[in-house]
N, CA, C and O of each residue as an XYZ file, in Angstrom:
888
protein
N     -23.692     -4.919     15.116
C     -22.509     -4.224     14.615
C     -21.596     -5.231     13.915
O     -21.281     -6.280     14.476
N     -21.177     -4.916     12.704
C     -20.300     -5.808     11.957
C     -18.964     -5.963     12.670
O     -18.536     -5.081     13.415
N     -18.307     -7.107     12.430
C     -17.040     -7.380     13.114
C     -16.003     -6.297     12.837
O     -15.317     -5.849     13.755
N     -15.883     -5.871     11.574
C     -14.889     -4.855     11.232
C     -15.187     -3.545     11.950
O     -14.277     -2.885     12.452
N     -16.450     -3.174     11.997
C     -16.838     -1.949     12.698
C     -16.531     -2.057     14.183
O     -16.033     -1.109     14.789
N     -16.828     -3.211     14.767
C     -16.567     -3.412     16.194
C     -15.074     -3.278     16.495
O     -14.695     -2.690     17.508
N     -14.241     -3.814     15.633
C     -12.790     -3.709     15.826
C     -12.360     -2.248     15.845
O     -11.599     -1.829     16.717
N     -12.853     -1.475     14.879
C     -12.458     -0.071     14.797
C     -12.936      0.723     16.009
O     -12.208      1.565     16.535
N     -14.156      0.451     16.443
C     -14.733      1.213     17.557
C     -14.121      0.802     18.892
O     -13.714      1.655     19.682
N     -14.057     -0.497     19.141
C     -13.644     -0.973     20.459
C     -12.131     -0.984     20.655
O     -11.651     -0.835     21.779
N     -11.384     -1.159     19.575
C      -9.934     -1.288     19.734
C      -9.155     -0.056     19.280
O      -8.042      0.185     19.748
N      -9.737      0.723     18.370
C      -8.947      1.811     17.797
C      -9.606      3.182     17.903
O      -9.135      4.138     17.287
N     -10.682      3.293     18.667
C     -11.244      4.597     18.987
C     -12.054      5.278     17.905
O     -12.289      6.484     17.985
N     -12.489      4.540     16.893
C     -13.365      5.132     15.885
C     -14.747      5.366     16.506
O     -15.104      4.734     17.500
N     -15.510      6.272     15.915
C     -16.825      6.589     16.470
C     -17.912      6.358     15.431
O     -17.674      6.446     14.226
N     -19.105      6.063     15.923
C     -20.279      5.896     15.075
C     -21.052      7.209     15.011
O     -20.910      8.066     15.884
N     -21.865      7.359     13.978
C     -22.655      8.583     13.835
C     -23.486      8.861     15.079
O     -23.574      9.999     15.538
N     -24.102      7.799     15.625
C     -25.002      7.998     16.762
C     -24.278      8.451     18.025
O     -24.909      8.935     18.965
N     -22.958      8.295     18.049
C     -22.194      8.814     19.177
C     -21.957     10.314     19.041
O     -21.649     10.987     20.024
N     -22.098     10.831     17.840
C     -21.828     12.242     17.584
C     -23.094     13.087     17.616
O     -23.070     14.233     18.065
N     -24.198     12.522     17.139
C     -25.450     13.278     17.064
C     -26.611     12.303     16.928
O     -26.430     11.142     16.562
N     -27.820     12.806     17.234
C     -29.015     11.986     17.054
C     -29.881     12.602     15.962
O     -29.552     13.658     15.423
N     -30.973     11.949     15.642
C     -31.836     12.413     14.551
C     -32.397     13.805     14.822
O     -32.571     14.598     13.896
N     -32.678     14.103     16.084
C     -33.231     15.418     16.421
C     -32.219     16.524     16.123
O     -32.581     17.589     15.623
N     -30.956     16.263     16.431
C     -29.912     17.251     16.132
C     -29.765     17.446     14.626
O     -29.538     18.562     14.158
N     -29.893     16.365     13.876
C     -29.788     16.459     12.420
C     -30.917     17.322     11.873
O     -30.687     18.193     11.034
N     -32.148     17.079     12.350
C     -33.293     17.859     11.870
C     -33.147     19.330     12.239
O     -33.429     20.210     11.426
N     -32.710     19.592     13.459
C     -32.543     20.977     13.901
C     -31.480     21.686     13.067
O     -31.645     22.846     12.689
N     -30.401     20.985     12.789
C     -29.330     21.569     11.985
C     -29.803     21.825     10.563
O     -29.455     22.839      9.957
N     -30.599     20.897     10.032
C     -31.113     21.055      8.670
C     -32.041     22.260      8.575
O     -31.968     23.031      7.618
N     -32.911     22.419      9.563
C     -33.847     23.544      9.553
C     -33.109     24.869      9.710
O     -33.423     25.846      9.030
N     -32.132     24.899     10.606
C     -31.396     26.138     10.847
C     -30.571     26.548      9.629
O     -30.419     27.736      9.345
N     -30.047     25.569      8.923
C     -29.185     25.863      7.770
C     -29.944     25.844      6.450
O     -29.396     26.182      5.401
N     -31.228     25.438      6.513
C     -32.064     25.342      5.318
C     -31.444     24.407      4.276
O     -31.339     24.735      3.094
N     -31.049     23.256      4.751
C     -30.505     22.222      3.872
C     -31.248     20.925      4.171
O     -32.020     20.851      5.127
N     -31.013     19.913      3.358
C     -31.647     18.622      3.595
C     -31.014     17.952      4.814
O     -29.919     18.315      5.244
N     -31.725     16.970      5.356
C     -31.175     16.254      6.507
C     -29.901     15.499      6.124
O     -28.987     15.363      6.937
N     -29.846     15.016      4.897
C     -28.633     14.326      4.443
C     -27.446     15.281      4.425
O     -26.345     14.921      4.843
N     -27.675     16.509      3.935
C     -26.601     17.501      3.925
C     -26.203     17.891      5.345
O     -25.022     18.075      5.640
N     -27.194     18.016      6.218
C     -26.905     18.368      7.609
C     -26.075     17.276      8.279
O     -25.141     17.563      9.027
N     -26.424     16.028      8.003
C     -25.663     14.909      8.564
C     -24.213     14.956      8.068
O     -23.274     14.738      8.834
N     -24.053     15.242      6.780
C     -22.711     15.329      6.213
C     -21.890     16.434      6.855
O     -20.691     16.274      7.080
N     -22.543     17.566      7.151
C     -21.834     18.679      7.786
C     -21.403     18.328      9.203
O     -20.313     18.701      9.636
N     -22.250     17.618      9.916
C     -21.909     17.227     11.283
C     -20.741     16.238     11.289
O     -19.861     16.305     12.148
N     -20.746     15.330     10.330
C     -19.634     14.379     10.223
C     -18.351     15.114      9.850
O     -17.285     14.830     10.395
N     -18.460     16.069      8.908
C     -17.286     16.838      8.497
C     -16.695     17.610      9.672
O     -15.475     17.706      9.810
N     -17.560     18.156     10.514
C     -17.085     18.895     11.686
C     -16.324     17.970     12.636
O     -15.306     18.355     13.212
N     -16.829     16.752     12.790
C     -16.145     15.786     13.653
C     -14.785     15.404     13.070
O     -13.809     15.256     13.805
N     -14.727     15.245     11.750
C     -13.461     14.903     11.093
C     -12.439     16.021     11.255
O     -11.254     15.761     11.463
N     -12.898     17.255     11.160
C     -11.996     18.394     11.324
C     -11.417     18.452     12.736
O     -10.334     18.995     12.954
N     -12.146     17.891     13.677
C     -11.671     17.854     15.064
C     -10.794     16.632     15.336
O     -10.396     16.384     16.474
N     -10.499     15.873     14.283
C      -9.615     14.730     14.439
C     -10.297     13.427     14.790
O      -9.623     12.438     15.080
N     -11.633     13.402     14.771
C     -12.340     12.157     15.059
C     -12.327     11.253     13.831
O     -12.411     11.730     12.699
N     -12.225      9.971     14.057
C     -12.308      8.989     12.976
C     -13.702      8.379     13.004
O     -14.048      7.624     13.912
N     -14.492      8.720     11.996
C     -15.895      8.322     11.959
C     -16.045      7.130     11.016
O     -15.613      7.184      9.864
N     -16.650      6.068     11.505
C     -16.762      4.836     10.722
C     -17.460      5.079      9.390
O     -17.054      4.526      8.368
N     -18.500      5.898      9.393
C     -19.250      6.128      8.159
C     -18.449      6.898      7.117
O     -18.875      7.000      5.966
N     -17.296      7.442      7.499
C     -16.463      8.203      6.561
C     -15.293      7.381      6.033
O     -14.399      7.926      5.386
N     -15.286      6.078      6.302
C     -14.181      5.234      5.834
C     -14.063      5.282      4.313
O     -12.954      5.273      3.778
N     -15.196      5.333      3.616
C     -15.151      5.357      2.158
C     -14.427      6.558      1.602
O     -13.766      6.454      0.568
N     -14.536      7.709      2.267
C     -13.915      8.937      1.762
C     -12.581      9.258      2.421
O     -11.732      9.901      1.804
N     -12.379      8.821      3.660
C     -11.154      9.155      4.389
C     -10.332      7.925      4.774
O      -9.252      8.049      5.352
N     -10.843      6.752      4.456
C     -10.183      5.524      4.898
C      -8.802      5.315      4.317
O      -7.977      4.632      4.923
N      -8.529      5.893      3.139
C      -7.207      5.730      2.543
C      -6.116      6.294      3.433
O      -5.080      5.661      3.632
N      -6.348      7.487      3.970
C      -5.366      8.110      4.862
C      -5.239      7.320      6.159
O      -4.134      7.127      6.666
N      -6.367      6.863      6.695
C      -6.324      6.084      7.935
C      -5.637      4.744      7.710
O      -4.933      4.249      8.590
N      -5.841      4.156      6.533
C      -5.175      2.895      6.212
C      -3.665      3.090      6.143
O      -2.904      2.275      6.665
N      -3.234      4.169      5.499
C      -1.797      4.449      5.410
C      -1.187      4.565      6.805
O      -0.096      4.054      7.058
N      -1.892      5.235      7.697
C      -1.403      5.398      9.066
C      -1.344      4.054      9.783
O      -0.370      3.763     10.477
N      -2.380      3.236      9.619
C      -2.417      1.934     10.287
C      -1.276      1.043      9.812
O      -0.642      0.357     10.613
N      -1.019      1.055      8.512
C       0.062      0.233      7.965
C       1.415      0.759      8.427
O       2.301     -0.021      8.777
N       1.577      2.074      8.430
C       2.838      2.683      8.849
C       3.219      2.260     10.264
O       4.394      2.030     10.553
N       2.219      2.158     11.150
C       2.491      1.817     12.542
C       2.179      0.352     12.857
O       1.998     -0.025     14.015
N       2.120     -0.462     11.802
C       1.963     -1.922     11.941
C       0.714     -2.318     12.721
O       0.732     -3.297     13.467
N      -0.374     -1.558     12.553
C      -1.643     -1.925     13.181
C      -2.453     -2.737     12.161
O      -3.418     -2.248     11.572
N      -2.034     -3.976     11.977
C      -2.620     -4.806     10.926
C      -4.112     -5.041     11.129
O      -4.873     -5.043     10.162
N      -4.535     -5.237     12.371
C      -5.955     -5.504     12.623
C      -6.810     -4.320     12.187
O      -7.881     -4.500     11.606
N      -6.338     -3.119     12.466
C      -7.053     -1.920     12.025
C      -7.065     -1.847     10.504
O      -8.084     -1.510      9.900
N      -5.926     -2.164      9.885
C      -5.843     -2.122      8.426
C      -6.817     -3.103      7.790
O      -7.497     -2.764      6.822
N      -6.889     -4.321      8.329
C      -7.810     -5.316      7.784
C      -9.260     -4.840      7.907
O     -10.056     -5.012      6.985
N      -9.592     -4.245      9.046
C     -10.957     -3.759      9.259
C     -11.295     -2.639      8.281
O     -12.390     -2.613      7.721
N     -10.368     -1.724      8.076
C     -10.601     -0.620      7.143
C     -10.801     -1.142      5.722
O     -11.681     -0.671      5.002
N      -9.990     -2.105      5.325
C     -10.134     -2.678      3.990
C     -11.491     -3.369      3.842
O     -12.118     -3.294      2.786
N     -11.936     -4.035      4.895
C     -13.234     -4.717      4.851
C     -14.384     -3.735      4.684
O     -15.426     -4.080      4.128
N     -14.191     -2.499      5.172
C     -15.246     -1.489      5.095
C     -15.093     -0.567      3.886
O     -15.798      0.436      3.773
N     -14.172     -0.908      2.982
C     -14.088     -0.168      1.728
C     -13.069      0.941      1.661
O     -13.170      1.803      0.787
N     -12.081      0.958      2.555
C     -11.036      1.980      2.471
C     -10.236      1.796      1.187
O     -10.053      0.674      0.714
N      -9.765      2.900      0.631
C      -8.957      2.845     -0.589
C      -7.678      2.069     -0.299
O      -6.874      2.514      0.520
N      -7.462      0.917     -0.947
C      -6.280      0.101     -0.634
C      -4.969      0.750     -1.047
O      -3.899      0.314     -0.620
N      -5.041      1.790     -1.876
C      -3.825      2.459     -2.331
C      -3.387      3.583     -1.400
O      -2.366      4.230     -1.634
N      -4.163      3.810     -0.342
C      -3.763      4.784      0.660
C      -3.822      6.214      0.173
O      -4.416      6.520     -0.860
N      -3.188      7.083      0.946
C      -3.250      8.510      0.648
C      -1.955      9.198      1.067
O      -1.969     10.335      1.537
N      -0.829      8.493      0.891
C       0.458      9.046      1.292
C       1.483      8.819      0.187
O       1.193      8.175     -0.821
N       2.689      9.357      0.388
C       3.748      9.219     -0.612
C       4.066      7.751     -0.872
O       4.260      7.338     -2.016
N       4.117      6.966      0.211
C       4.302      5.523      0.078
C       2.957      4.854      0.264
O       2.318      5.033      1.301
N       2.515      4.089     -0.716
C       1.255      3.367     -0.605
C       1.396      2.248      0.423
O       2.511      1.798      0.688
N       0.281      1.789      1.010
C       0.359      0.659      1.939
C       1.095     -0.540      1.349
O       1.783     -1.260      2.073
N       0.957     -0.760      0.046
C       1.632     -1.895     -0.582
C       3.146     -1.727     -0.542
O       3.869     -2.709     -0.371
N       3.637     -0.501     -0.695
C       5.074     -0.248     -0.579
C       5.573     -0.640      0.811
O       6.577     -1.338      0.953
N       4.857     -0.179      1.823
C       5.293     -0.413      3.200
C       5.252     -1.902      3.528
O       6.197     -2.444      4.101
N       4.149     -2.562      3.160
C       4.020     -3.993      3.444
C       5.100     -4.791      2.720
O       5.644     -5.746      3.273
N       5.409     -4.404      1.486
C       6.432     -5.115      0.714
C       7.816     -4.893      1.310
O       8.590     -5.840      1.446
N       8.130     -3.660      1.663
C       9.460     -3.349      2.194
C       9.704     -4.009      3.544
O      10.837     -4.360      3.874
N       8.637     -4.178      4.325
C       8.779     -4.743      5.667
C       8.537     -6.247      5.723
O       8.725     -6.868      6.769
N       8.127     -6.827      4.619
C       7.853     -8.258      4.632
C       6.622     -8.622      5.432
O       6.571     -9.696      6.032
N       5.612     -7.734      5.454
C       4.367     -8.006      6.177
C       3.464     -8.858      5.279
O       2.628     -8.334      4.544
N       3.645    -10.157      5.349
C       3.040    -11.056      4.370
C       1.518    -11.105      4.450
O       0.849    -11.087      3.417
N       0.961    -11.168      5.656
C      -0.498    -11.254      5.781
C      -1.158    -10.015      5.188
O      -2.145    -10.118      4.459
N      -0.615     -8.854      5.501
C      -1.170     -7.614      4.976
C      -0.961     -7.526      3.467
O      -1.843     -7.075      2.737
N       0.197     -7.954      3.012
C       0.483     -7.923      1.576
C      -0.526     -8.779      0.815
O      -1.047     -8.360     -0.219
N      -0.799     -9.976      1.325
C      -1.770    -10.854      0.657
C      -3.154    -10.211      0.624
O      -3.863    -10.296     -0.379
N      -3.528     -9.570      1.721
C      -4.857     -8.932      1.784
C      -4.947     -7.778      0.794
O      -5.966     -7.615      0.123
N      -3.898     -6.982      0.697
C      -3.899     -5.861     -0.238
C      -3.949     -6.349     -1.680
O      -4.692     -5.803     -2.496
N      -3.169     -7.365     -1.994
C      -3.116     -7.872     -3.366
C      -4.418     -8.551     -3.777
O      -4.700     -8.689     -4.967
N      -5.207     -8.973     -2.795
C      -6.482     -9.628     -3.104
C      -7.558     -8.628     -3.493
O      -8.604     -9.017     -4.013
N      -7.316     -7.342     -3.248
C      -8.309     -6.323     -3.563
C      -8.409     -6.061     -5.053
O      -7.436     -6.253     -5.782
N      -9.579     -5.623     -5.517
C      -9.788     -5.430     -6.955
C      -9.153     -4.164     -7.518
O      -8.935     -4.076     -8.726
N      -8.855     -3.191     -6.679
C      -8.388     -1.896     -7.187
C      -6.945     -1.577     -6.823
O      -6.520     -0.426     -6.925
N      -6.194     -2.576     -6.404
C      -4.827     -2.314     -5.968
C      -3.934     -1.984     -7.160
O      -4.023     -2.617     -8.212
N      -3.080     -0.992     -6.982
C      -2.112     -0.633     -8.021
C      -0.785     -1.296     -7.661
O       0.005     -0.757     -6.886
N      -0.558     -2.472     -8.237
C       0.598     -3.273     -7.840
C       1.910     -2.621     -8.259
O       2.946     -2.881     -7.647
N       1.886     -1.787     -9.281
C       3.099     -1.102     -9.734
C       3.074      0.380     -9.380
O       3.638      1.203    -10.101
N       2.424      0.720     -8.276
C       2.367      2.119     -7.849
C       3.779      2.658     -7.629
O       4.656      1.951     -7.133
N       3.980      3.913     -8.003
C       5.276      4.558     -7.818
C       5.260      5.344     -6.519
O       4.290      6.038     -6.215
N       6.336      5.235     -5.756
C       6.391      5.922     -4.472
C       7.734      6.572     -4.228
O       8.763      6.127     -4.737
N       7.707      7.639     -3.437
C       8.939      8.318     -3.066
C       9.517      9.141     -4.196
O       9.048      9.059     -5.331
N      10.529      9.930     -3.894
C      11.132     10.796     -4.914
C      11.808     10.032     -6.046
O      12.025     10.582     -7.126
N      12.144      8.754     -5.802
C      12.823      7.966     -6.839
C      11.855      7.132     -7.664
O      12.282      6.343     -8.507
N      10.549      7.296     -7.432
C       9.536      6.555     -8.203
C       9.780      5.045     -8.162
O       9.962      4.405     -9.197
N       9.780      4.493     -6.957
C      10.045      3.068     -6.819
C       8.748      2.294     -6.591
O       7.853      2.744     -5.875
N       8.670      1.128     -7.212
C       7.516      0.250     -7.056
C       7.718     -0.634     -5.824
O       8.836     -0.738     -5.319
N       6.647     -1.274     -5.336
C       6.814     -2.224     -4.235
C       7.828     -3.323     -4.560
O       8.585     -3.744     -3.686
N       7.847     -3.786     -5.804
C       8.793     -4.836     -6.186
C      10.232     -4.341     -6.096
O      11.113     -5.085     -5.665
N      10.479     -3.114     -6.492
C      11.829     -2.557     -6.383
C      12.284     -2.521     -4.928
O      13.432     -2.847     -4.628
N      11.388     -2.125     -4.025
C      11.746     -2.092     -2.605
C      12.005     -3.498     -2.082
O      12.939     -3.714     -1.310
N      11.183     -4.449     -2.500
C      11.351     -5.826     -2.036
C      12.690     -6.402     -2.480
O      13.252     -7.267     -1.808
N      13.194     -5.925     -3.603
C      14.466     -6.429     -4.122
C      15.659     -5.641     -3.591
O      16.782     -5.809     -4.067
N      15.414     -4.784     -2.605
C      16.523     -4.099     -1.951
C      16.885     -2.764     -2.532
O      18.038     -2.345     -2.430
N      15.932     -2.074     -3.147
C      16.220     -0.803     -3.813
C      16.519      0.301     -2.803
O      15.689      1.176     -2.559
N      17.709      0.248     -2.225
C      18.167      1.302     -1.312
C      17.112      1.650     -0.273
O      16.790      2.819     -0.063
N      16.582      0.626      0.369
C      15.503      0.862      1.323
C      15.944      1.756      2.474
O      15.122      2.450      3.072
N      17.256      1.742      2.791
C      17.737      2.591      3.881
C      17.530      4.062      3.576
O      17.411      4.873      4.495
N      17.483      4.422      2.292
C      17.260      5.813      1.917
C      15.790      6.196      2.032
O      15.450      7.379      2.022
N      14.933      5.207      2.139
C      13.496      5.458      2.124
C      12.840      5.229      3.481
O      11.615      5.160      3.574
N      13.655      5.111      4.542
C      13.106      4.923      5.872
C      12.805      3.483      6.217
O      12.118      3.222      7.204
N      13.305      2.529      5.425
C      13.039      1.118      5.679
C      14.325      0.393      6.068
O      14.489     -0.785      5.751
N      15.240      1.086      6.754
C      16.555      0.526      7.031
C      16.539     -0.619      8.034
O      17.504     -1.380      8.098
N      15.472     -0.769      8.822
C      15.437     -1.836      9.820
C      14.556     -2.996      9.369
O      14.078     -3.774     10.194
N      14.345     -3.108      8.075
C      13.442     -4.130      7.560
C      14.199     -5.411      7.211
O      15.430     -5.417      7.231
N      13.482     -6.504      6.889
C      14.150     -7.775      6.595
C      15.127     -7.661      5.433
O      14.930     -6.867      4.514
N      16.182     -8.466      5.488
C      17.167     -8.473      4.410
C      16.511     -8.930      3.114
O      15.619     -9.778      3.117
N      16.970     -8.352      2.006
C      16.346     -8.644      0.719
C      16.533    -10.092      0.296
O      15.791    -10.585     -0.553
N      17.524    -10.789      0.879
C      17.724    -12.187      0.509
C      17.106    -13.135      1.533
O      17.298    -14.348      1.442
N      16.364    -12.599      2.510
C      15.749    -13.433      3.536
C      14.466    -14.082      3.053
O      13.947    -13.714      1.999
N      13.942    -15.049      3.811
C      12.749    -15.781      3.375
C      11.511    -14.906      3.240
O      10.687    -15.137      2.355
N      11.365    -13.884      4.122
C      10.180    -13.030      4.007
C      10.166    -12.302      2.671
O       9.135    -12.232      2.002
N      11.326    -11.759      2.288
C      11.363    -10.981      1.063
C      11.283    -11.866     -0.174
O      10.771    -11.443     -1.210
N      11.788    -13.091     -0.069
C      11.622    -14.022     -1.184
C      10.133    -14.248     -1.443
O       9.688    -14.281     -2.590
N       9.375    -14.403     -0.363
C       7.936    -14.623     -0.504
C       7.239    -13.362     -0.993
O       6.287    -13.443     -1.770
N       7.701    -12.197     -0.547
C       7.135    -10.935     -1.029
C       7.280    -10.837     -2.546
O       6.330    -10.492     -3.250
N       8.471    -11.143     -3.038
C       8.713    -11.082     -4.482
C       7.806    -12.065     -5.213
O       7.235    -11.736     -6.253
N       7.675    -13.275     -4.663
C       6.813    -14.270     -5.304
C       5.375    -13.773     -5.387
O       4.721    -13.927     -6.419
N       4.881    -13.176     -4.302
C       3.507    -12.682     -4.279
C       3.311    -11.527     -5.261
O       2.304    -11.472     -5.967
N       4.264    -10.617     -5.303
C       4.139     -9.467     -6.203
C       4.175     -9.906     -7.664
O       3.386     -9.431     -8.480
N       5.093    -10.811     -7.987
C       5.149    -11.295     -9.361
C       3.889    -12.084     -9.707
O       3.410    -12.033    -10.840
N       3.352    -12.818     -8.722
C       2.106    -13.544     -8.951
C       0.939    -12.612     -9.216
O      -0.022    -12.981     -9.891
N       1.029    -11.394     -8.677
C      -0.004    -10.377     -8.919
C       0.314     -9.551    -10.163
O      -0.318     -8.523    -10.408
N       1.292    -10.000    -10.947
C       1.671     -9.389    -12.218
C       2.372     -8.045    -12.053
O       2.195     -7.138    -12.865
N       3.170     -7.927    -10.993
C       4.045     -6.757    -10.893
C       5.058     -6.826    -12.034
O       5.516     -7.910    -12.397
N       5.399     -5.693    -12.585
C       6.276     -5.639    -13.754
C       7.738     -5.537    -13.318
O       8.140     -4.504    -12.784
N       8.549     -6.589    -13.534
C       9.951     -6.546    -13.116
C      10.827     -5.687    -14.016
O      11.999     -5.462    -13.714
N      10.263     -5.206    -15.122
C      11.048     -4.397    -16.047
C      11.028     -2.910    -15.710
O      11.824     -2.141    -16.248
N      10.121     -2.501    -14.820
C      10.038     -1.084    -14.485
C      11.290     -0.645    -13.736
O      11.804     -1.370    -12.884
N      11.769      0.537    -14.058
C      12.967      1.078    -13.415
C      12.625      2.370    -12.691
O      11.633      3.029    -13.006
N      13.459      2.726    -11.716
C      13.243      3.966    -10.979
C      13.993      5.108    -11.660
O      14.489      4.946    -12.775
N      14.077      6.253    -11.001
C      14.734      7.400    -11.626
C      16.230      7.173    -11.798
O      16.883      7.878    -12.568
N      16.777      6.187    -11.080
C      18.187      5.838    -11.256
C      18.386      4.850    -12.401
O      19.497      4.378    -12.644
N      17.283      4.542    -13.106
C      17.299      3.616    -14.237
C      17.728      2.211    -13.820
O      18.387      1.499    -14.577
N      17.343      1.828    -12.605
C      17.641      0.486    -12.106
C      16.341     -0.306    -11.996
O      15.349      0.186    -11.458
N      16.353     -1.519    -12.503
C      15.186     -2.392    -12.434
C      15.281     -3.289    -11.206
O      16.277     -3.270    -10.484
N      14.228     -4.075    -10.981
C      14.227     -4.991     -9.842
C      15.364     -6.002     -9.948
O      15.988     -6.335     -8.940
N      15.639     -6.488    -11.145
C      16.718     -7.458    -11.325
C      18.070     -6.846    -10.972
O      18.923     -7.512    -10.387
N      18.263     -5.587    -11.326
C      19.531     -4.922    -11.011
C      19.732     -4.803     -9.508
O      20.846     -4.962     -9.008
N      18.639     -4.521     -8.784
C      18.759     -4.414     -7.335
C      18.911     -5.786     -6.688
O      19.606     -5.923     -5.681
N      18.266     -6.803     -7.259
C      18.310     -8.134     -6.662
C      19.651     -8.811     -6.885
O      20.108     -9.568     -6.030
N      20.292     -8.550     -8.022
C      21.507     -9.268     -8.393
C      22.635     -9.168     -7.368
O      23.296    -10.175     -7.116
N      22.892     -7.989     -6.758
C      24.028     -7.912     -5.833
C      23.790     -8.576     -4.482
O      24.717     -8.656     -3.677
N      22.561     -9.063     -4.202
C      22.301     -9.615     -2.881
C      23.109    -10.894     -2.667
O      23.182    -11.726     -3.572
N      23.717    -11.072     -1.491
C      24.517    -12.268     -1.233
C      23.663    -13.524     -1.218
O      22.518    -13.498     -0.766
N      24.215    -14.616     -1.708
C      23.518    -15.899     -1.737
C      24.298    -16.884     -0.875
O      25.484    -17.099     -1.126
N      23.668    -17.492      0.137
C      24.377    -18.449      0.991
C      24.953    -19.597      0.173
O      24.391    -19.992     -0.849
N      26.086    -20.128      0.639
C      26.733    -21.237     -0.059
C      25.771    -22.423     -0.167
O      25.146    -22.822      0.816
N      25.665    -22.965     -1.346
C      24.820    -24.126     -1.570
C      23.360    -23.808     -1.809
O      22.566    -24.712     -2.069
N      22.985    -22.526     -1.727
C      21.582    -22.151     -1.934
C      21.414    -21.527     -3.310
O      22.355    -20.988     -3.892
N      20.186    -21.615     -3.813
C      19.936    -20.946     -5.082
C      19.557    -19.497     -4.803
O      19.556    -19.060     -3.652
N      19.247    -18.781     -5.820
C      18.865    -17.374     -5.662
C      17.477    -17.194     -6.252
O      17.341    -16.699     -7.371
N      16.433    -17.592     -5.508
C      15.094    -17.590     -6.088
C      14.610    -16.228     -6.546
O      13.913    -16.134     -7.557
N      14.964    -15.163     -5.824
C      14.519    -13.842     -6.265
C      15.095    -13.534     -7.637
O      14.370    -13.130     -8.546
N      16.383    -13.724     -7.783
C      17.036    -13.417     -9.047
C      16.500    -14.314    -10.155
O      16.233    -13.852    -11.265
N      16.343    -15.601     -9.846
C      15.877    -16.528    -10.868
C      14.467    -16.186    -11.322
O      14.163    -16.257    -12.513
N      13.603    -15.815    -10.378
C      12.233    -15.492    -10.763
C      12.193    -14.254    -11.646
O      11.396    -14.173    -12.581
N      13.049    -13.300    -11.347
C      13.057    -12.076    -12.138
C      13.708    -12.296    -13.496
O      13.319    -11.676    -14.486
N      14.697    -13.178    -13.539
C      15.428    -13.384    -14.784
C      14.708    -14.331    -15.727
O      14.941    -14.292    -16.935
N      13.828    -15.191    -15.193
C      13.127    -16.151    -16.034
C      12.047    -15.456    -16.840
O      11.237    -14.730    -16.265
N      12.003    -15.653    -18.159
C      10.962    -15.007    -18.964
C       9.573    -15.370    -18.466
O       9.281    -16.537    -18.207
N       8.734    -14.379    -18.338
C       7.369    -14.586    -17.877
C       6.438    -13.653    -18.615
O       6.805    -13.128    -19.666
N       5.230    -13.429    -18.092
C       4.249    -12.606    -18.812
C       4.687    -11.172    -19.016
O       4.189    -10.495    -19.916
N       5.632    -10.684    -18.176
C       6.067     -9.295    -18.309
C       7.455     -9.182    -18.930
O       7.988     -8.080    -19.067
N       8.041    -10.313    -19.306
C       9.414    -10.264    -19.802
C       9.475     -9.536    -21.137
O       8.762     -9.874    -22.082
N      10.335     -8.538    -21.192
C      10.541     -7.809    -22.443
C      12.033     -7.798    -22.735
O      12.772     -7.034    -22.115
N      12.495     -8.634    -23.674
C      13.924     -8.634    -23.987
C      14.374     -7.247    -24.411
O      13.674     -6.551    -25.147
N      15.537     -6.857    -23.946
C      16.061     -5.548    -24.314
C      16.404     -5.533    -25.796
O      17.066     -6.441    -26.298
N      15.955     -4.509    -26.485
C      16.258     -4.392    -27.903
C      17.695     -3.917    -28.065
O      18.102     -2.911    -27.482
N      18.448     -4.649    -28.856
C      19.844     -4.311    -29.068
C      19.984     -3.530    -30.367
O      19.549     -3.984    -31.425
N      20.579     -2.382    -30.280
C      20.811     -1.578    -31.476
C      22.131     -2.002    -32.100
O      23.076     -2.326    -31.380
N      22.213     -2.005    -33.420
C      23.483     -2.372    -34.048
C      24.583     -1.405    -33.652
O      24.353     -0.204    -33.514
N      25.770     -1.939    -33.472
C      26.893     -1.095    -33.074
C      27.163     -0.061    -34.158
O      27.106     -0.372    -35.348
N      27.454      1.155    -33.751
C      27.715      2.193    -34.756
C      28.944      1.853    -35.588
O      29.945      1.352    -35.076
N      28.843      2.137    -36.875
C      29.961      1.854    -37.775
C      31.050      2.902    -37.568
O      30.793      4.106    -37.598
N      32.240      2.425    -37.362
C      33.373      3.332    -37.170
C      34.309      3.207    -38.361
O      34.845      2.134    -38.638
N      34.489      4.279    -39.035
C      35.360      4.270    -40.209
C      36.814      4.289    -39.779
O      37.233      5.131    -38.985
N      37.568      3.358    -40.310
C      38.994      3.295    -39.979
C      39.834      3.899    -41.094
O      41.061      3.935    -40.993
C-alpha cells in the first residue's frame, strides 16, 4: 500500500475497494444488471459514495471536494495525501484550497499547492471575486470568515505574498470593489524602523506590472 493511501485509510477513515466488495460480488452485479464488470464496479463505488464513504479509488473524481474539506479543517496530512493521489488542487468549493492556505498563512500547504501543475494561482473566490493574493494582503478577510488569521503585516503573510508572486500571481487584479492587492496592502501598519516588504514587492515593477494608462485631462473651456 502506498504511503499516501495508508495515511488516508489508517488516519482518516478512507476505504479501499476490497473493503466494499470482492470480485465475486462484482461479477454477480454485472450479470444481474447486464453490464460489464467495470461498470458494475463503478456502480458499487458510486453507491458507497452516496452513503458518505470516502473511497480511495475515487480520489481522481471526488478528491477536489475532500481536499477542500481537509484544508478547511487544517488536516494538512490528509491534504498532502490527496494531492499525491491526484486530487484536483483547485478544490470544489467557493473558496479554493489556495485561498484558505493563503489567508491562514499555511506555508507548507501553500508551497505544496503551488508546486502542482494545474493550480489556478489567480482563482477568484467568494462573492467579491478575490484572489489568494488579495486575501494575503488583507482584503477584508474578516468578511470572508478568516477573521482569526495571521495579521497581514506579520511574517507568515509576508512569506505568503512572496510565494504567490513567485508563482506569478497577478498583483494588478482587482475585486468587485475595484481594489487591487497593493491597495489592500498599503494601509497595513509598519513597525518603526522596519521596511514594508509586502508593499515594496507589489509596488516594484515585475513580470505582471502594468502601468496605469493616464488619460489626458478633459479640456475645460473658460
